[in-house]
C-alpha atoms as one frame of an Amber mdcrd trajectory, in Angstrom:
protein
  78.051 -50.003 107.821  78.980 -51.083 104.561  79.112 -49.387 100.883  77.079
 -51.985  98.934  74.563 -52.206 102.210  73.621 -47.981 102.643  73.422 -48.595
  98.648  70.373 -50.223  98.941  69.372 -49.233 103.139  69.762 -45.402 102.689
  66.582 -44.527 104.009  64.004 -41.754 103.284  64.197 -38.331 105.279  60.252
 -38.786 105.309  58.782 -41.850 105.604  55.530 -41.573 102.512  52.477 -42.476
 103.346  51.996 -46.045 102.012  55.133 -46.685 102.749  56.741 -47.517  99.594
  59.881 -48.878  99.606  60.928 -46.302  96.095  61.191 -43.389  97.256  58.519
 -41.841  95.190  58.708 -39.613  92.041  57.595 -36.293  92.706  56.115 -34.940
  89.189  55.607 -31.028  90.798  57.038 -28.339  90.232  55.654 -26.498  93.188
  54.876 -27.713  96.971  52.826 -25.672  99.465  53.665 -23.941 102.558  51.894
 -24.224 105.960  52.771 -19.907 106.636  54.784 -16.975 104.980  57.104 -17.677
 107.134  57.616 -21.307 106.012  57.438 -20.472 102.891  60.772 -17.716 103.319
  62.917 -20.316 105.749  62.596 -22.465 102.419  62.788 -19.571  99.942  66.347
 -18.774 102.068  67.671 -22.027 103.121  66.728 -21.927 106.682  64.884 -25.289
 106.238  65.413 -27.958 103.747  61.198 -27.880 102.079  61.591 -28.268  98.612
  60.432 -24.661  97.106  60.022 -25.154  93.393  61.728 -28.250  91.514  64.030
 -26.087  89.212  65.835 -26.141  92.364  65.115 -28.812  94.823  62.898 -31.858
  94.764  62.469 -34.136  97.009  62.758 -37.351  94.750  66.396 -35.987  93.416
  67.326 -35.089  97.192  67.016 -38.733  97.537  69.282 -39.478  94.810  71.874
 -37.055  96.942  71.795 -37.519  99.738  72.259 -41.504  98.153  74.942 -40.609
  96.841  76.879 -38.349  99.822  76.217 -41.453 102.363  78.191 -43.645  99.871
  81.376 -40.961  98.981  81.637 -39.015 101.664  80.679 -35.612 100.007  79.666
 -33.030 102.035  77.188 -31.497  99.785  75.976 -33.822  95.938  74.253 -32.072
  93.444  72.332 -33.659  90.784  72.714 -31.867  87.263  71.163 -32.704  83.738
  74.164 -33.874  81.688  77.788 -34.126  83.348  78.615 -30.837  81.434  76.042
 -29.366  83.205  77.889 -30.381  85.863  81.504 -29.187  84.534  79.398 -25.890
  83.562  77.831 -25.066  86.523  81.501 -25.874  89.586  83.688 -23.912  86.768
  80.670 -20.816  87.131  81.090 -21.001  90.463  84.528 -21.087  90.448  85.813
 -18.562  88.142  85.123 -15.051  86.493  86.328 -12.972  84.355  89.722 -12.325
  85.016  90.456 -15.502  86.579  92.061 -18.371  84.891  91.995 -22.412  85.139
  94.710 -24.736  84.543  94.678 -27.935  83.507  95.591 -30.724  80.243  94.631
 -30.338  76.925  94.210 -34.234  77.603  90.293 -33.263  78.008  87.333 -34.390
  76.521  86.470 -32.565  73.551  83.017 -31.311  74.437  85.089 -29.796  78.064
  87.833 -28.661  76.111  85.350 -26.723  73.768  83.633 -25.385  77.205  86.861
 -24.200  78.472  88.494 -22.381  75.874  85.013 -21.274  73.244  82.054 -20.866
  75.982  84.162 -19.638  78.939  86.804 -18.272  77.322  83.948 -15.330  75.717
  83.675 -14.114  79.368  87.296 -13.419  80.355  88.529 -16.703  81.728  91.503
 -18.182  80.296  92.129 -21.350  80.179  95.987 -22.546  80.555  97.295 -25.682
  79.440  99.783 -27.164  80.730 101.214 -30.754  80.995  99.656 -32.208  84.679
 102.316 -35.212  84.280 104.838 -31.893  84.835 104.491 -30.526  88.809 106.889
 -28.380  87.384 104.761 -26.684  85.129 101.644 -27.159  86.675 102.970 -25.307
  89.855 104.469 -22.240  87.371 101.176 -22.083  85.681  99.247 -21.629  89.145
  99.086 -17.445  89.761  97.261 -15.199  92.016  93.799 -15.573  89.699  93.577
 -19.090  88.852  90.111 -20.286  90.552  90.909 -23.955  90.285  93.509 -26.917
  88.230  90.800 -29.268  86.674  91.684 -33.047  85.291  90.679 -35.837  84.618
  91.633 -39.048  86.725  92.040 -40.807  83.421  91.855 -39.562  79.995  90.105
 -39.710  77.438  91.109 -41.600  75.215  94.262 -41.292  75.394  94.226 -42.801
  78.569  96.676 -40.764  80.578  96.638 -40.743  84.770  97.982 -37.706  86.290
  99.536 -38.267  89.956  96.180 -36.718  91.971  97.962 -36.595  95.741 101.435
 -34.719  94.066  99.094 -32.269  91.772  96.742 -31.689  94.937  99.812 -30.056
  96.952 101.408 -27.873  94.981  96.588 -26.764  94.557  97.230 -26.473  98.974
  99.323 -24.909  98.479  98.952 -21.600  96.557  94.489 -22.025  98.355  93.018
 -23.013  95.338  90.691 -26.071  94.398  91.605 -29.613  92.369  88.405 -30.455
  90.241  88.483 -33.704  89.417  86.348 -35.489  86.800  85.829 -38.810  87.538
  83.519 -39.942  85.364  86.212 -43.049  84.570  86.405 -45.027  87.774  82.727
 -45.019  89.650  83.506 -42.991  93.343  82.507 -45.957  95.314  85.533 -47.933
  94.280  88.133 -45.601  95.327  88.458 -42.123  97.580  89.386 -39.232  95.815
  89.046 -36.941  99.163  91.562 -38.883 100.753  94.348 -38.689  97.323  93.379
 -34.613  97.837  90.276 -34.152  95.746  88.321 -30.895  96.992  85.455 -30.941
  94.580  84.484 -34.118  92.095  82.035 -33.996  88.489  81.498 -36.636  86.513
  78.727 -37.748  84.099  75.668 -39.552  85.973  74.364 -40.955  82.561  77.879
 -43.745  81.900  77.970 -45.909  85.141  75.990 -45.626  87.838  72.745 -44.791
  84.704  72.401 -48.540  84.063  72.178 -49.434  80.719  72.160 -45.633  79.377
  68.669 -45.064  80.634  68.842 -41.441  81.043  71.319 -38.424  81.446  73.185
 -37.235  84.384  75.424 -35.667  86.663  76.997 -35.108  89.795  79.192 -32.802
  92.123  80.523 -33.851  94.783  82.059 -31.459  97.185  83.521 -32.202 100.171
  83.663 -28.644 101.955  87.364 -27.669 101.492  85.723 -24.154  99.179  81.979
 -23.093 101.264  81.969 -20.477  97.875  80.838 -23.675  96.260  78.356 -24.633
  97.876  76.501 -20.828  98.345  77.132 -20.108  94.625  75.276 -23.751  93.417
  72.252 -23.725  96.142  72.134 -20.465  96.346  72.611 -18.900  92.663  73.082
 -21.155  89.956  70.406 -23.649  90.513  68.244 -20.536  89.970  70.003 -18.873
  87.398  71.361 -21.459  85.296  68.272 -23.513  85.327  70.466 -27.259  84.931
  68.831 -29.013  87.987  68.020 -32.983  87.011  64.526 -34.420  87.220  62.849
 -36.145  89.439  61.935 -38.882  86.635  65.848 -38.915  86.386  66.896 -39.334
  89.483  64.704 -41.862  89.849  65.691 -43.812  87.402  69.492 -43.644  88.708
  68.442 -44.446  92.469  67.879 -47.740  91.329  70.717 -47.458  88.872  72.843
 -46.749  92.071  72.053 -50.416  93.510  73.662 -52.220  91.055  76.639 -50.263
  90.016  79.187 -52.421  91.852  78.600 -56.054  90.303  77.604 -54.367  87.032
  81.248 -51.932  87.218  83.146 -55.110  88.155  82.236 -57.147  85.534  82.351
 -54.287  82.982  86.183 -54.200  84.114  86.683 -57.156  84.530  86.208 -57.489
  80.844  88.231 -54.996  79.998  91.038 -56.208  81.283  90.624 -59.243  80.135
  89.631 -58.241  76.825  92.724 -56.060  76.873  95.011 -59.448  77.763  93.755
 -61.380  74.742  93.805 -58.506  71.543  97.257 -57.647  72.702  98.081 -60.794
  71.337  96.494 -59.609  67.865  98.234 -59.019  64.898  96.907 -56.737  62.996
  96.296 -54.193  65.964  99.546 -51.635  66.397  99.143 -51.030  69.960  96.309
 -51.791  73.142  95.353 -49.319  75.085  94.570 -50.198  78.948  95.897 -48.843
  81.899  95.117 -52.279  83.403  98.389 -53.591  81.462 100.924 -53.972  83.229
 103.022 -52.961  81.031 101.243 -49.707  80.298 103.007 -46.763  81.435 100.309
 -45.330  84.053 100.351 -49.056  85.055 100.876 -48.586  88.966 100.437 -45.462
  89.685  97.011 -46.050  88.518  96.879 -48.997  90.904  97.855 -47.287  94.252
  95.569 -44.949  93.033  92.143 -46.390  92.513  92.554 -49.493  94.336  93.736
 -52.217  91.661  90.721 -51.301  89.571  90.810 -49.459  85.665  87.255 -48.141
  84.366  85.657 -50.360  81.317  87.362 -48.509  78.540  90.189 -49.085  76.170
  91.287 -48.016  72.787  93.616 -49.386  69.877  95.278 -48.098  67.533  94.582
 -49.711  63.886  97.108 -49.142  60.969  95.521 -45.848  59.849  92.064 -44.123
  59.860  91.004 -45.511  57.164  91.604 -48.921  58.549  89.446 -47.801  62.091
  86.799 -46.632  59.804  86.745 -50.940  57.852  86.210 -52.186  61.444  83.975
 -50.442  63.435  81.532 -50.644  60.011  82.247 -54.087  60.587  81.482 -55.031
  63.905  78.884 -56.771  64.822  78.007 -57.261  67.659  79.216 -53.467  68.806
  77.433 -51.057  69.008  78.577 -47.959  67.037  77.626 -45.622  69.611  78.677
 -42.454  71.631  78.545 -42.851  75.321  80.297 -44.810  77.710  79.959 -47.365
  80.610  76.863 -48.950  79.019  75.559 -52.296  79.512  76.292 -53.007  75.902
  79.738 -52.406  74.751  80.377 -49.190  72.480  82.523 -48.458  69.204  83.674
 -44.684  68.066  86.419 -43.129  65.904  86.872 -39.924  68.590  89.348 -38.091
  66.195  86.129 -37.305  63.592  83.088 -37.479  65.842  83.946 -36.399  69.736
  86.646 -34.230  68.155  85.758 -33.812  64.671  85.911 -29.847  65.874  89.257
 -29.492  65.732  91.517 -28.809  63.609  94.215 -31.639  63.132  97.153 -29.758
  64.337  94.749 -29.238  67.503  94.418 -33.107  68.278  97.670 -33.651  67.330
  98.158 -30.870  70.214  95.866 -33.317  72.332  97.046 -36.664  71.679  94.093
 -37.987  69.711  95.071 -39.927  66.771  92.901 -41.248  63.229  94.069 -44.891
  63.934  92.339 -45.079  67.314  89.277 -46.478  68.592  88.040 -46.472  71.518
  85.572 -48.826  73.464  82.952 -49.060  76.325  82.275 -52.471  77.578  79.768
 -54.144  78.968  78.143 -56.939  80.102  78.611 -59.590  77.161  80.951 -62.739
  77.271  84.615 -61.724  76.403  84.471 -64.877  74.246  81.826 -62.766  72.251
  83.493 -59.524  72.304  86.609 -60.915  71.325  85.775 -63.096  67.918  83.590
 -59.188  67.236  86.258 -57.418  67.531  88.777 -59.575  65.807  86.950 -60.725
  62.530  86.321 -57.317  62.101  90.068 -56.339  62.037  90.565 -58.926  59.726
  87.725 -57.840  58.043  89.331 -54.409  57.896  91.957 -55.832  56.138
């Protein structure tokens, strides 16, 4: 069965009493059992009956099963945000005295989670250039909990050689964890590239128009401790499991994910090509452009698709702000991969809490504007960007 058919035709485990074609929303905190033994079996994992909606819910479980069918993951865990998915993954893998090897070129809140939150609990973060295999290998030691990466960094749009990193982590028997939010798991196989655990924000492409917040962990089964800690500790103790209402809406979002993503990615590519010709724009950064330094690697890894995020560099911060203020169609907002196109100035918002020296080390520039490309007509997006650029000058 092809992926798109699986997307809309994954059966419910238990037939609905009324024959509903969509999995119902089970708005229940608790569930009854026929006996004390049945209750005990469910609570210790001998059966998969739902126990309490902080840790298990039929609507959420159905969404997780749909994702597993599409991705090939052995286990899927749904959380109430992408950051919750990342946090619980790192809580499962790391501990006091352990270290995480990663890049400084990460989403701002991920950097804060690593350095501030986990740092307070005795977890060391080792920032290295993930493009330098030797540096990565030298940073790993017996206390390394995992290597963490973003498949395309936000907003730098840096692409690492995932298979090269995987060869290093497999030799040391440590997990390779990848944030794959930028390109949906329906478009390429992270497992085939050597990723052990995927984390992503389902708020983005999956939710379908930014309707809901959510996050996913896709576990390919290579490190059983992840499943054990997730299932029997973190879901119980952290309380960040996805709600049934969100799971219902994101299940619907899955059904149109492929067609929406392809339109958005095609829009981003066409727009990037056109913007390269606008003289007032100093630089257009999009890995789908043939002259992009990461284009060949990205094409090989992600099957010829490059996501729906691009950045433009203007003369300076003042021009970047004026450009954003003069947009008439594109929304001034955070988030990525809404059906509507969005613009943001990363240095003063997502990375606004970091000092200038830190932003420079992260390659987050003051003259950069990030654009998330939606479903509008490319001509309208291009016209809006050009008029805003000219007005800012």
